C-alpha positions as CSV (number, residue, x, y, z in Angstrom):
1,M,61.2,72.6,-109.7
2,T,57.8,73.0,-111.3
3,Y,54.5,73.6,-109.7
4,G,51.6,71.3,-110.0
5,L,48.5,72.8,-111.5
6,V,45.1,71.9,-109.9
7,Y,42.1,73.0,-111.9
8,W,38.8,74.2,-110.3
9,P,35.7,73.0,-112.2
10,A,35.0,76.5,-113.6
11,A,38.5,76.7,-115.1
12,D,38.3,73.2,-116.5
13,D,34.9,74.0,-118.1
14,V,36.2,77.0,-119.9
15,L,39.3,75.1,-121.2
16,N,37.1,72.3,-122.5
17,Q,34.9,74.9,-124.3
18,L,37.9,76.4,-125.9
19,E,39.3,73.0,-126.9
20,N,36.0,72.2,-128.6
21,D,35.9,75.5,-130.6
22,P,38.3,75.4,-133.5
23,G,38.0,79.2,-133.9
24,M,39.4,79.6,-130.4
25,T,42.7,77.8,-131.1
26,P,44.9,80.9,-130.8
27,V,43.3,81.7,-127.4
28,L,43.8,78.2,-126.2
29,R,47.4,78.2,-127.2
30,A,48.0,81.5,-125.4
31,I,46.4,80.2,-122.3
32,E,48.4,76.9,-122.4
33,R,51.6,78.9,-122.8
34,T,50.7,81.0,-119.8
35,L,49.8,77.9,-117.8
36,G,53.2,76.4,-118.6
37,R,54.9,79.6,-117.5
38,L,52.9,79.6,-114.3
39,A,54.0,76.0,-113.6
40,E,57.7,77.1,-114.1
41,D,57.5,80.1,-111.7
42,P,54.2,81.6,-110.8
43,L,55.9,84.6,-109.2
44,A,58.1,85.6,-112.2
45,P,57.7,89.3,-112.8
46,R,57.6,88.8,-116.6
47,L,54.2,87.2,-116.3
48,G,52.6,90.5,-115.4
49,T,50.5,89.0,-112.6
50,T,48.3,91.2,-110.5
51,A,47.4,90.0,-107.0
52,F,44.3,91.2,-105.2
53,V,41.7,90.2,-102.7
54,S,38.1,89.4,-103.7
55,E,35.1,88.6,-101.5
56,A,34.4,85.4,-103.4
57,Y,37.9,84.0,-103.5
58,G,40.0,85.8,-100.9
59,G,43.6,86.3,-102.1
60,I,43.8,85.6,-105.9
61,S,46.2,86.5,-108.7
62,A,45.4,87.3,-112.3
63,T,47.9,86.6,-115.1
64,P,47.3,87.9,-118.6
65,A,47.3,85.2,-121.3
66,G,48.5,87.7,-123.9
67,H,45.5,87.3,-126.2
68,D,42.2,89.3,-126.4
69,E,42.2,90.2,-122.7
70,W,42.1,86.6,-121.5
71,Y,43.3,86.0,-118.0
72,V,44.2,83.0,-115.8
73,L,43.0,83.5,-112.2
74,W,44.9,81.4,-109.7
75,Q,45.7,80.9,-106.0
76,R,48.5,79.2,-104.1
77,G,47.5,75.6,-103.6
78,S,46.8,73.9,-100.3
79,E,49.7,71.4,-101.0
80,P,53.3,72.6,-101.4
81,M,54.5,73.5,-104.9
82,T,50.9,73.6,-106.3
83,I,48.8,76.4,-107.6
84,E,45.0,76.2,-108.1
85,I,43.7,77.5,-111.4
86,V,40.5,79.1,-110.3
87,L,39.1,80.5,-113.5
88,V,40.1,81.3,-117.1
89,H,38.2,84.4,-118.3
90,Q,38.1,87.0,-120.9
91,L,37.6,90.6,-119.6
92,R,35.2,92.5,-121.7
93,T,35.7,96.2,-122.0
């Protein structure tokens, strides 16, 4: 069984920006690969997901995309077998 992905507007905006920037193609591919893996099994240990609690979002998980410190932040969805993609973000160190 696969999980359905529901995108919050902030995540959708970042994905659209990446799609429209040819220089970001490697990042977009890494994120799409991560989204596909999340849809297969969001709790798979190989994803390297970290779960935490934030004031803004409550319980949230961060999964590395494997490219330049980009992460997919997500939560369990309100419907069974769905996850909500809250944000796609690059951590700056």
